[in-house]
C-alpha positions, 0 to 999 in steps of 0.5 A: 553558485558564488565561485561560478559568478566570480569566474565569470564576473567579467562576462555580464550576461553570466553575472546573475542567474536571477537577471539572466532568467536562468532556472536553478535544479528542483532540490526538495523533501517528498515523504511517501507514507506506505500505508493505508492509515492516516498520516499520524504525525504532523503536517508542518512546521507550526503542528511540531512547536508550542507556539503562543496563538499571537505568533502563529500567522507570523511564522513560516509553516513549511508544509510537509510534501507528504504523498498520503494514499489515505487522503488522495483518490486513486485517481490522483494516485495514478498520476505519480506514474505506472510505478509508484501509483500503482503501488500506491493504489495498492496500499491504499486498497489493500485492507478491503478485499472488495475495493481491491478487486474493483480496483484491479478491474478498473486499472487492468492494464496497469495492475497487469504490467508491474516491475518485479521491483514494485511487486516486492514494495507492495508485498514488503508493505501490505504483508499479503501472501502472494504466489511466489511462483508467479512468472515474469513475462517480458520483465513484468508481473501481472497482479490481477493474476497473482491476486486471483491465484492468492485467492483460488489458493486460499480457497482450494487449500481450505477446501482439501482440509474440509474435504479430509475432516469430512471423511470423518465427520461429515462433508458439509461440516468438514468443509467449514472446518477446514475452511475455518482453520485456513481463515485462521491462519490467514487472520493470524498472519495478518494481525501479526503483520499489524492489521486491525481485527476490522480490517482483517475481517473486511479482507477475508469477507468475513464478519467481526463475529466470524472472525473472533469465532475464528481465532478462538478455535484452535487447529485441529 
């Protein structure tokens, strides 16, 4: 800027960007917290320093420009646009299957037109196993369809295992064992990805006690 002003020093209208009302381009840092959990760190400079109380008000706070799904509503997150907004809303609700289903219904139009990049982004963060054979239509992916296929696939696999076991020990008991075995496989994957036991239980729509029972059983 100094070079520019120097070169144009003989042109009065160019001598000062401040005086002639010109605007500078925005350059700032935004942190996007890709987690359904609360942000674990400091949100401003003061929180990172050991500062005597009498000096706190004399120092600049320099707040962190943070996008934190946990602290924002779905409506606020969707304001970041169809690409980032859908990713953040999915992450925010990914640990509760009931909430996730409600969100998919409410924002069906947005989640029915997700880009492959956003789709991969969601998978990388949530580690939720989608059907990788989901079709890309007109350059976009229907996340609602992907979730339904995932849920149906899990149920069908559980029922298939249960049916095979049922031949030997009875249909009802066999289906229950097969379902527990499938639940255990999913639970182990989610726990290995860092999700808490409570979160896994909510996602699988079972109680904490049922989850512990499922995890205690060995694969048959």
